[in-house]
C-alpha positions in Angstrom: 0.0 0.0 0.0 1.6 3.3 -1.1 2.3 5.9 1.7 -0.1 8.8 2.0 0.9 12.0 0.2 2.7 14.5 2.3 0.6 17.2 3.9 1.0 20.9 3.2 4.3 22.5 4.4 4.0 24.4 7.6 5.0 28.0 7.1 6.8 29.8 9.9 4.9 32.7 11.4 6.6 36.1 10.9 10.0 36.8 9.4 13.3 36.1 11.1 13.9 39.7 12.0 10.6 39.8 14.0 11.7 37.1 16.5 13.1 39.7 18.9 9.9 41.6 19.0 7.6 38.6 19.4 9.8 37.0 22.1 10.0 40.1 24.3 6.9 41.7 25.8 8.9 44.9 26.5 10.6 45.3 23.1 8.6 48.4 22.0 10.4 50.5 24.7 13.6 50.7 26.7 13.1 51.8 30.4 10.3 54.1 29.4 10.9 56.0 26.2 10.1 54.2 22.9 12.1 52.1 20.6 11.0 52.0 16.9 9.3 48.6 17.5 5.5 48.4 17.9 3.2 46.0 19.7 2.3 43.1 17.3 -1.0 43.5 15.6 -4.0 42.2 17.6 -2.0 42.1 20.9 -2.8 43.9 24.1 -0.1 44.8 26.6 -0.7 45.8 30.2 2.2 47.9 31.6 3.2 49.1 35.0 6.0 51.5 36.0 7.1 51.5 39.6 3.6 50.3 40.6 2.4 53.8 40.1 2.0 54.5 36.3 -0.3 51.8 34.8 -1.3 51.5 31.2 -2.5 49.4 28.3 -1.2 49.2 24.7 -3.0 47.7 21.6 -1.4 46.7 18.3 -4.1 48.0 15.9 -1.9 46.7 13.1 1.7 45.4 13.0 2.9 49.0 12.5 0.4 51.0 14.6 0.3 51.0 18.4 -2.3 52.8 20.5 -1.8 53.4 24.2 -3.3 54.9 27.4 -1.7 55.4 30.8 -2.7 56.8 34.1 -1.4 57.3 37.7 -2.8 54.7 40.1 -4.7 56.7 42.8 -3.2 54.9 45.8 -3.6 58.1 47.9 -5.9 61.1 47.8 -2.8 63.3 47.0 -2.2 61.6 43.6 -3.3 64.0 40.8 -5.4 62.7 38.0 -3.3 62.0 34.9 -4.3 60.6 31.5 -1.8 60.0 28.7 -3.2 59.0 25.3 -0.8 58.1 22.5 -0.1 56.4 19.2 3.1 55.2 17.6 3.5 54.4 13.9 6.4 52.4 12.5 7.2 54.1 9.1 10.3 52.2 8.1 11.1 48.5 8.6 14.0 46.8 6.9 16.1 43.7 8.0 18.1 45.8 10.5 16.5 49.2 10.7 13.2 50.5 12.1 11.9 54.1 12.3 8.8 55.2 14.1 7.0 58.4 14.9 4.7 59.0 17.9 2.3 61.5 19.3 0.8 61.8 22.7 -1.7 64.1 24.6 -1.3 64.4 28.4 -4.1 65.8 30.6 -3.6 66.4 34.3 -5.8 67.8 37.0 -5.0 68.6 40.6 -6.6 70.9 43.2 -8.9 72.4 40.6 -6.1 73.2 38.2 -6.0 71.6 34.7 -3.2 71.3 32.2 -3.0 69.7 28.7 0.3 69.0 27.0 1.1 67.7 23.6 4.1 65.6 22.6 5.5 64.5 19.3 8.6 62.4 18.7 10.5 59.9 16.6 12.9 57.0 17.2 15.2 55.0 15.0 16.4 51.5 16.1 19.2 49.5 14.7 19.0 45.7 15.1 22.3 44.3 16.4 21.6 40.7 15.4 19.6 39.0 12.6 16.6 38.3 14.8 16.6 41.8 16.3 16.7 40.7 19.9 19.3 43.5 20.6 18.6 47.1 19.7 20.5 50.4 19.6 18.0 53.3 19.6 18.2 57.1 19.3 15.2 59.4 19.5 13.8 62.8 20.3 10.6 63.9 22.1 9.2 67.4 21.9 6.7 68.6 24.5 4.5 71.7 24.4 1.6 73.2 26.2 -1.8 73.1 24.5 -4.1 75.2 26.8 -1.7 78.1 27.2 -1.5 81.7 26.0 2.3 81.5 25.6 3.1 83.0 22.2 6.9 82.5 22.3 6.7 79.0 20.7 8.2 77.5 23.8 8.8 73.8 24.0 10.8 71.2 25.9 12.8 68.6 24.1 14.1 65.3 25.4 16.9 63.6 23.4 17.3 59.9 24.3 19.5 56.9 23.5 19.1 53.3 24.6 20.8 49.9 24.3 19.0 46.6 24.7 21.5 43.7 24.5 20.6 40.1 24.7 22.6 38.1 27.2 20.7 34.9 27.2 17.4 33.3 26.1 15.5 35.2 28.8 17.9 38.0 29.9 19.0 41.3 28.4 21.1 44.2 29.5 19.2 47.5 29.4 20.6 51.1 29.4 18.7 54.3 28.7 20.2 57.8 28.8 17.8 60.8 28.7 18.7 64.5 28.7 16.5 67.5 28.3 16.4 71.1 27.1 14.0 73.9 26.2 13.5 76.6 23.6 11.7 79.9 24.4 11.9 83.4 23.0 14.5 82.4 20.5 16.8 80.9 23.1 17.7 77.2 23.3 19.3 75.6 26.4 20.4 72.0 27.0 20.6 70.5 30.5 24.1 70.1 31.9 23.5 66.4 32.6 21.4 63.4 31.9 19.5 60.7 33.7 21.0 57.2 33.2 18.8 54.1 33.9 20.5 50.7 33.8 19.8 47.1 34.8 18.5 43.8 33.5 15.4 42.7 31.5 13.9 39.3 32.3 11.6 38.5 29.4 9.4 36.1 27.6 6.7 36.4 24.9 4.0 37.1 27.5 5.7 38.7 30.5 8.8 41.0 30.9 10.2 42.8 33.8 13.0 45.5 34.0 14.9 45.7 37.2 17.7 48.2 37.8 18.6 51.7 38.9 18.3 55.4 37.9 21.2 57.8 38.5 21.6 61.4 37.4 24.9 62.5 35.9 25.6 66.3 36.0 28.6 68.4 34.9 28.6 70.0 38.4 28.0 66.8 40.3 24.9 65.0 41.3 24.1 63.1 44.5 21.7 60.3 45.2 22.7 60.3 48.9 23.3 56.9 50.4 22.0 55.1 47.3 25.3 54.5 45.6 23.8 52.6 42.7 21.0 55.0 42.2 17.3 55.0 42.8 15.8 51.4 42.3 13.5 50.9 39.3 11.0 48.1 38.6 8.7 47.9 35.5 6.9 45.1 34.0 4.5 44.2 31.1 2.1 41.4 30.4 1.1 40.8 26.7 -1.8 38.8 25.5 -3.7 38.2 22.3 
């Protein structure tokens, strides 16, 4: 009796350079600011920063990510905060991604209200064929919306980050953020930066970043007795 004909070939899901994104629930950001990766289409991601800033992200498509974040009201002194955003990946090659993002922040405390806009971009270079490791540079620009300021003032935040795979479920993680402002034709850059560093423990569904934040200043900064810096903990849970 002849053997049955072979069944249809099983096609792998996704391309090889998407393995890094699909295996790491935190791959769309470094410590906080974005990489050029986006949440996979159809996926939801619950995020939490220091048990205080909670949010949800949704992959509307493989290239469009929608998000909402708020402060957890653990005490009556916590102001109301709502951050709504979107990130669109506009370039994707084997080793390069570029994304643009826009956010609206609304805050309310003690009867005072403030609305701020933010636009930005990030470019990420894959350091391996599966894009597990990323080197990212970006810029965020923040400006008041409900303000009578006519000087065109805005704050800008240049950022750089490195995500380096150390093992199947562990990565090294470094983010460096500075800041500056432009107002009345004058531009000033901060004389220092905030460095966040540590390890990422990750899987396809759950990822946690554990490390420290330490300011670096040209005239010296101190974190008191915290020699390594202020402890940081963030995590994400992704489901489809």
